[in-house]
C-alpha positions in Angstrom: 94.7 -91.9 158.6 98.3 -91.6 160.1 100.8 -91.6 157.3 103.4 -94.3 157.4 105.3 -92.8 154.6 106.4 -89.1 154.1 107.4 -88.1 150.7 109.5 -85.1 150.6 110.2 -83.2 147.3 112.4 -80.1 147.1 111.7 -77.7 144.4 113.6 -74.8 142.9 112.5 -73.4 139.7 111.4 -76.8 138.8 108.9 -75.9 135.9 107.4 -78.9 134.2 109.5 -81.3 136.0 107.6 -80.8 139.2 104.1 -81.0 137.6 105.1 -84.3 135.9 106.6 -85.8 139.1 103.5 -84.9 141.1 101.2 -86.2 138.3 102.9 -89.5 138.3 102.4 -89.6 142.1 98.6 -88.8 141.7 98.4 -91.5 138.9 100.3 -94.1 140.8 99.9 -93.4 144.5 101.5 -95.8 147.0 99.1 -98.1 148.7 100.7 -97.5 152.2 99.3 -94.5 153.9 101.4 -91.5 152.9 101.7 -87.8 152.9 103.6 -85.7 150.3 105.1 -82.4 151.0 106.8 -80.1 148.4 109.3 -77.8 149.8 109.9 -74.7 147.7 113.2 -73.0 148.0 111.8 -69.5 147.0 111.3 -70.5 143.2 110.8 -67.5 140.8 109.4 -69.4 137.9 105.8 -69.8 139.4 106.4 -73.6 139.8 105.4 -73.6 143.4 101.8 -72.6 142.4 101.5 -75.9 140.6 101.3 -77.7 143.8 97.7 -76.4 144.4 96.4 -78.6 141.6 97.3 -81.8 143.6 95.2 -82.2 146.5 97.3 -84.9 148.2 100.3 -82.6 148.3 101.2 -79.8 150.8 103.2 -76.9 149.9 106.0 -75.5 152.4 107.3 -72.2 151.1 110.9 -71.3 152.3 111.9 -67.5 152.2 115.0 -68.1 150.3 116.9 -71.0 148.5 118.5 -72.8 151.3 119.6 -75.6 149.3 118.9 -79.3 148.6 120.0 -80.6 152.2 118.3 -77.9 154.1 115.1 -78.1 152.1 114.9 -81.8 152.6 115.5 -81.4 156.3 112.6 -78.8 156.5 110.3 -81.2 154.8 111.3 -84.1 157.1 110.6 -81.9 160.2 107.2 -81.0 158.9 106.2 -84.6 158.4 105.6 -87.6 160.7 105.7 -90.8 158.7 108.1 -93.5 160.2 109.5 -93.9 156.6 110.9 -91.0 154.7 111.2 -90.9 150.9 113.4 -88.1 149.4 112.3 -87.7 145.8 113.7 -85.3 143.2 111.2 -83.2 141.3 112.8 -84.6 138.0 111.6 -88.1 138.6 108.7 -90.0 137.6 107.1 -92.8 139.6 105.9 -95.9 137.6 102.9 -98.1 139.0 103.6 -99.9 142.3 107.3 -98.5 142.5 107.0 -97.0 145.9 105.2 -100.0 147.4 108.0 -102.3 146.3 110.6 -100.0 147.9 108.7 -100.0 151.1 108.3 -103.8 151.1 111.9 -104.3 150.2 113.0 -102.2 153.1 110.5 -103.9 155.4 112.2 -107.2 154.4 115.6 -106.2 155.6 115.8 -105.2 159.2 119.6 -104.6 158.8 119.1 -101.8 156.2 118.1 -98.1 157.1 118.5 -96.6 153.7 117.4 -98.0 150.5 117.7 -96.8 146.7 116.0 -98.1 143.6 117.2 -98.7 140.1 117.2 -95.4 138.4 116.4 -95.2 134.7 116.3 -92.4 131.9 113.3 -91.7 129.8 114.6 -94.5 127.4 115.0 -97.0 130.1 118.9 -97.0 130.3 120.2 -97.6 133.8 121.9 -94.9 135.8 124.8 -95.8 138.0 123.1 -94.5 141.1 125.2 -96.1 143.8 128.9 -96.4 144.5 131.9 -96.5 147.0 132.6 -93.9 149.3 133.9 -90.8 147.7 137.6 -90.6 147.7 140.2 -89.5 145.2 140.5 -93.0 143.7 136.9 -93.8 144.0 135.8 -90.6 142.4 138.1 -91.2 139.4 136.8 -94.8 138.9 133.0 -93.5 139.4 133.6 -90.7 136.8 135.3 -92.9 134.4 132.4 -95.4 134.4 129.8 -92.9 134.2 131.5 -91.0 131.4 132.0 -94.1 129.2 128.4 -95.1 130.0 127.0 -91.7 128.8 129.0 -92.1 125.6 127.4 -95.5 125.1 130.6 -97.4 125.5 129.3 -101.0 125.0 131.2 -103.1 127.6 130.8 -100.3 130.3 127.2 -99.8 129.6 126.6 -103.6 129.6 128.2 -103.7 133.0 126.0 -100.9 134.4 123.1 -102.7 133.1 124.0 -106.0 134.9 125.3 -104.3 138.0 122.0 -102.5 138.6 119.9 -105.7 138.2 121.2 -107.1 141.5 120.4 -106.3 145.2 123.6 -105.2 146.8 124.9 -103.5 150.1 126.7 -100.4 148.9 128.4 -97.4 150.6 125.7 -94.9 149.1 122.5 -94.6 147.0 121.5 -91.5 145.1 119.4 -88.9 146.8 117.2 -88.6 143.7 115.1 -91.4 145.3 116.2 -92.5 148.7 114.0 -94.3 151.3 115.1 -94.0 154.8 113.8 -95.0 158.3 112.9 -91.8 160.2 114.4 -93.0 163.4 117.9 -93.5 161.9 117.7 -90.3 159.9 117.1 -88.4 163.0 119.6 -90.2 165.0 122.4 -89.1 162.5 121.0 -85.5 162.6 119.3 -85.6 159.1 121.3 -84.3 156.1 124.3 -82.2 156.7 123.4 -78.5 155.5 127.0 -77.8 154.8 126.2 -79.5 151.4 124.0 -77.1 149.5 123.7 -79.3 146.4 125.4 -82.5 145.7 127.3 -85.0 147.8 124.7 -84.7 150.6 123.5 -88.3 149.9 127.0 -89.8 150.1 127.6 -88.1 153.3 124.1 -89.0 154.8 124.7 -92.6 153.8 128.2 -92.6 155.5 126.5 -91.3 158.7 124.0 -94.1 158.6 126.7 -96.8 158.0 128.7 -95.2 160.9 125.9 -96.0 163.1 126.1 -99.8 162.1 123.1 -99.6 159.6 123.2 -100.9 156.0 122.6 -99.1 152.8 120.8 -101.3 150.2 120.5 -100.7 146.5 117.7 -102.7 144.9 116.2 -103.3 141.4 112.9 -104.4 143.0 111.6 -100.9 141.9 112.4 -98.6 139.0 112.2 -94.8 139.1 112.6 -92.7 136.0 115.2 -89.9 136.5 115.3 -87.2 134.0 118.3 -85.4 135.8 116.9 -82.0 135.6 117.5 -80.4 139.0 118.7 -76.8 138.7 121.7 -77.6 136.3 120.0 -77.4 133.2 118.7 -73.8 133.8 121.5 -72.4 136.0 124.7 -74.3 135.0 127.1 -71.9 136.2 125.5 -71.6 139.6 125.0 -75.3 139.9 128.7 -76.0 139.1 129.8 -73.6 141.8 127.5 -75.2 144.3 128.7 -78.7 143.3 132.4 -77.4 143.9 131.5 -75.9 147.2 129.8 -79.2 148.3 132.8 -81.2 146.9 135.3 -79.2 149.1 133.1 -79.4 152.1 132.9 -83.1 151.7 136.8 -83.5 151.5 137.2 -81.2 154.4 134.9 -83.4 156.4 135.9 -86.9 155.2 139.4 -86.6 153.9 140.8 -83.4 155.4 144.4 -84.3 154.3 143.4 -84.2 150.7 141.3 -81.1 150.9 144.3 -78.7 150.2 145.2 -80.9 147.2 141.6 -80.6 145.8 141.5 -76.9 146.4 144.8 -76.4 144.6 143.6 -78.5 141.6 140.2 -76.4 141.4 142.3 -73.3 141.5 144.5 -74.6 138.5 141.4 -75.4 136.6 139.8 -72.0 137.4 136.9 -73.8 139.1 137.6 -72.8 142.8 134.3 -71.4 144.0 
């Protein structure tokens, strides 16, 4: 059966995260015809071998760690579904969640990208959408996320309320992002200048620039354990984040890029 949905999972030293993600997909598969591809960025922990235990998934091994954007692009190019679901290896898929995402996107012909409500293992919502990255927008987003992480009641209550309502937003998290292939291809897929982080914000900006909308919906919840590579390689991940951060400002806010570079140099975080 020709797949309508292509699920792309990028893995780099994913360990138990990847196995748990694939197990959740095996236990709660979408009813829509789907294909799943795991793109392995030259993992050294043996995690790529786990894919063989899941017959529904295909493994695409890359010869080196090309990053999150390029890894996703490789997976997209190797698949054919008219819908693409980018899914982090540190996510868990509850029953019916993917079908509800597809149904919600089908119901809104003005939207080309859709993101679900992301929750942690305890069910607390993540602020997984926001305004376009800018100096002021970043300050606000980091303040809200920081206070929410510390359990500051009023902010956490606001996050819980805000993530219970459908809304058009500037971006949704790439941890779980559903997109129309035709639009993704029209904008050139993900910008591979972004090795790790900000690629989702940039991709959504490109989609909006084509006149399409980006939709956040609580119609489906996905568990996000926030593993990625940061827990096992914090220094490398932080450097990758800063490189992507700088690349984002050079692309979208070139006048502010020298200011950001000077700030990072002062902090000792210039990659």
